[in-house]
C-alpha positions as CSV (number, residue, x, y, z in Angstrom):
1,X,-0.6,-6.7,-20.8
2,X,1.7,-3.8,-19.5
3,X,4.6,-4.4,-22.1
4,X,7.9,-2.7,-21.4
5,X,6.7,1.0,-21.7
6,X,5.6,2.2,-18.4
7,X,2.4,4.2,-17.5
8,X,3.3,7.4,-16.4
9,X,1.2,9.6,-14.0
10,X,2.1,13.3,-13.5
11,X,1.2,15.1,-10.4
12,X,-1.4,18.0,-11.1
13,X,0.0,20.7,-9.0
14,X,-3.3,22.6,-9.3
15,X,-5.1,19.8,-7.1
16,X,-2.6,20.4,-4.4
17,X,-3.2,24.3,-4.3
18,X,-4.7,25.3,-1.1
19,X,-4.7,21.8,0.5
20,X,-3.0,20.9,3.7
21,X,-0.6,17.8,3.7
22,X,-2.3,14.6,4.3
23,X,-1.4,12.7,7.3
24,X,-0.2,9.1,6.6
25,X,-0.9,7.5,9.9
26,X,1.5,4.6,11.2
27,X,0.1,1.7,13.2
28,X,1.6,1.8,16.9
29,X,2.8,-1.9,18.0
30,X,5.7,-3.5,19.6
31,X,8.3,-3.5,17.1
32,X,12.0,-4.8,17.8
33,X,13.6,-2.5,15.5
34,X,12.8,0.5,17.9
35,X,15.2,-1.2,20.4
36,X,18.2,-0.9,17.7
37,X,20.9,1.8,18.1
38,X,19.8,4.7,16.2
39,X,16.0,4.0,16.2
40,X,14.7,7.0,18.4
41,X,11.3,7.3,16.7
42,X,12.1,9.9,14.2
43,X,11.1,9.3,10.6
44,X,14.1,7.8,8.6
45,X,14.6,8.9,4.9
46,X,12.8,5.7,3.8
47,X,9.7,6.6,6.0
48,X,9.7,10.2,4.4
49,X,9.8,8.6,0.9
50,X,6.8,6.2,1.8
51,X,4.9,9.3,3.1
52,X,5.6,11.4,0.1
53,X,4.7,8.6,-2.3
54,X,1.3,8.1,-0.4
55,X,0.4,11.5,-0.7
56,X,1.1,11.7,-4.4
57,X,-0.8,8.4,-4.9
58,X,-3.9,9.7,-3.2
59,X,-4.3,12.3,-5.8
60,X,-3.2,10.1,-8.7
61,X,-5.1,6.8,-7.9
62,X,-8.0,7.7,-9.9
63,X,-5.8,7.7,-13.0
64,X,-3.7,4.7,-12.2
65,X,-6.7,2.7,-11.5
66,X,-8.7,4.4,-14.2
67,X,-12.3,2.7,-14.2
68,X,-12.0,1.2,-11.0
69,X,-15.3,1.3,-9.0
70,X,-13.8,1.0,-5.6
71,X,-13.1,4.6,-4.8
72,X,-13.1,5.0,-1.2
73,X,-9.8,4.6,0.4
74,X,-8.2,4.2,3.8
75,X,-4.5,3.7,4.5
76,X,-1.9,3.2,7.0
77,X,1.9,2.6,7.5
78,X,4.0,-0.3,8.9
79,X,1.2,-2.8,9.1
80,X,2.8,-6.0,10.7
81,X,1.3,-9.6,9.5
82,X,2.7,-12.5,11.7
83,X,5.1,-14.4,9.5
84,X,4.8,-12.5,6.5
85,X,6.7,-9.0,7.4
86,X,5.6,-5.5,8.1
87,X,4.1,-3.8,4.8
88,X,5.6,-0.2,4.5
89,X,2.2,0.9,3.3
90,X,-1.3,-0.8,3.2
91,X,-4.2,0.9,1.4
92,X,-7.7,-0.4,1.6
93,X,-10.2,0.4,-1.1
94,X,-13.9,-0.3,-1.4
95,X,-17.2,0.8,-2.9
96,X,-20.2,1.6,-0.6
97,X,-23.4,3.5,-0.5
98,X,-23.1,6.7,1.4
99,X,-23.7,6.2,5.2
100,X,-23.4,2.4,5.3
101,X,-21.5,0.8,8.3
102,X,-20.6,-2.7,9.0
103,X,-20.7,-4.6,12.2
104,X,-17.1,-5.7,12.2
105,X,-14.0,-6.3,10.1
106,X,-15.2,-9.9,8.9
107,X,-18.6,-8.5,7.8
108,X,-16.9,-5.5,5.9
109,X,-14.6,-7.9,4.1
110,X,-17.4,-10.4,3.2
111,X,-20.0,-7.9,1.8
112,X,-18.2,-4.9,0.8
113,X,-15.3,-7.0,-0.7
114,X,-12.3,-4.4,-0.3
115,X,-9.2,-4.6,-2.6
116,X,-6.1,-4.2,-0.4
117,X,-2.7,-3.1,-1.7
118,X,0.4,-3.5,0.2
119,X,3.5,-1.5,-0.8
120,X,7.1,-2.1,-0.2
121,X,9.4,0.8,-0.6
122,X,13.1,0.8,-0.6
123,X,15.7,3.3,-1.7
124,X,18.5,1.1,-2.9
125,X,17.8,-2.7,-2.6
126,X,15.1,-3.7,-5.1
127,X,15.9,-7.4,-4.6
128,X,15.1,-7.2,-1.1
129,X,12.1,-5.1,-1.8
130,X,10.9,-7.8,-4.4
131,X,11.3,-10.7,-1.8
132,X,9.4,-8.9,0.9
133,X,6.6,-7.8,-1.4
134,X,6.1,-11.4,-2.6
135,X,5.2,-12.4,1.0
136,X,2.6,-9.6,1.1
137,X,0.4,-11.6,-1.2
138,X,-0.5,-13.7,1.5
139,X,-2.5,-11.0,3.0
140,X,-3.2,-8.6,0.2
141,X,-4.9,-8.5,-3.2
142,X,-1.8,-6.7,-4.9
143,X,1.5,-6.2,-3.8
144,X,3.8,-3.5,-5.2
145,X,7.4,-2.4,-5.0
146,X,8.1,1.3,-5.1
147,X,11.6,2.6,-6.1
148,X,13.3,5.8,-6.9
149,X,13.6,6.2,-10.7
150,X,17.3,5.3,-11.0
151,X,16.9,2.3,-8.7
152,X,13.7,1.2,-10.7
153,X,16.0,1.4,-13.9
154,X,18.3,-1.2,-12.4
155,X,15.3,-3.7,-11.7
156,X,13.5,-3.1,-15.1
157,X,15.8,-5.7,-16.7
158,X,14.1,-8.3,-14.3
159,X,10.6,-7.3,-15.1
160,X,9.6,-10.8,-16.2
161,X,10.7,-11.9,-12.8
162,X,8.1,-9.4,-11.3
163,X,5.5,-10.6,-13.7
164,X,6.1,-14.1,-12.7
165,X,5.8,-13.7,-9.0
166,X,3.0,-11.2,-9.5
167,X,4.6,-8.4,-7.8
168,X,4.1,-4.7,-9.2
169,X,7.1,-2.4,-10.0
170,X,6.6,1.3,-9.7
171,X,8.9,4.2,-9.5
172,X,8.4,7.4,-7.5
173,X,10.2,10.9,-7.8
174,X,9.7,13.0,-4.6
175,X,10.9,15.9,-6.5
176,X,8.2,15.7,-9.2
177,X,5.7,13.6,-7.5
178,X,5.6,11.5,-10.8
179,X,4.5,7.7,-10.5
180,X,5.7,5.4,-13.2
181,X,3.9,1.9,-13.4
182,X,6.0,-0.5,-15.2
183,X,4.0,-3.3,-14.0
184,X,1.0,-3.6,-11.8
185,X,-0.4,-7.2,-11.3
186,X,-4.2,-7.8,-11.4
187,X,-5.9,-7.9,-8.0
188,X,-6.3,-11.7,-6.9
189,X,-7.4,-13.3,-3.7
190,X,-5.0,-13.1,-0.9
191,X,-3.3,-16.5,-0.2
192,X,-4.7,-16.3,3.3
193,X,-8.3,-15.3,4.2
194,X,-7.5,-15.1,7.8
195,X,-4.6,-12.8,7.2
196,X,-6.2,-10.7,4.7
197,X,-9.0,-10.1,7.3
198,X,-6.4,-9.2,10.0
199,X,-4.5,-6.9,7.8
200,X,-7.8,-4.9,7.0
201,X,-8.3,-4.9,10.8
202,X,-4.9,-3.5,11.7
203,X,-5.8,-0.6,9.0
204,X,-8.8,0.1,10.6
205,X,-7.0,0.7,14.0
206,X,-4.4,3.2,12.6
207,X,-6.4,4.9,9.6
208,X,-7.4,8.4,10.1
209,X,-9.6,7.9,7.1
210,X,-12.2,5.9,8.8
211,X,-13.2,2.3,7.5
212,X,-17.0,1.9,7.8
213,X,-16.6,-0.6,10.5
214,X,-18.2,-0.3,14.2
215,X,-16.1,-2.8,15.9
216,X,-12.3,-2.2,14.5
217,X,-9.4,-4.1,15.3
218,X,-7.9,-7.7,14.7
219,X,-10.1,-10.7,14.0
220,X,-10.2,-13.1,16.9
221,X,-9.6,-16.8,15.8
222,X,-12.7,-19.1,15.5
């Protein structure tokens, strides 16, 4: 049990010294939002928040998930799963011997048993973030809402609701790269095995950190 006290993970600036900024890839797909006024393909403030979070999370994940055996990681932004929304960020973690490659997405999912984490970030509307993240449980093992610290403070009184629907609540401060985990749900089987595999396939198409899969992409229906 996490209780009310958050776990705090402070960014280690020494780990960043001499490193170039990690690219956080975005899946390219036909997106209705792009046709709206003001959507010219440039990154929004929320996009930049998500990218900054992923860069900090990449370095802090070993502390956040202390003791986890799955240490290999691939990630991508804006992963669309039909009927369940577009995850702002999707992370796939797995454990594998060096050099092992899987034939396709289905065999990777079956043998490597990767854990998938879907993140929904919002700058103001935490209720909408919680609602959206709850749908991500259909295709991910863990769903987490990421908010700026001041907004997270408004959501904390409703932490029991996050627990009941098994959606995590974290805060992230871009100025300090500090991540606070107020609640992290245990990894659980995705509600839909089909969409779980398809989400991994979409990450395999977008991720620059290659998944060990020879034939990448969506899984065709049987």
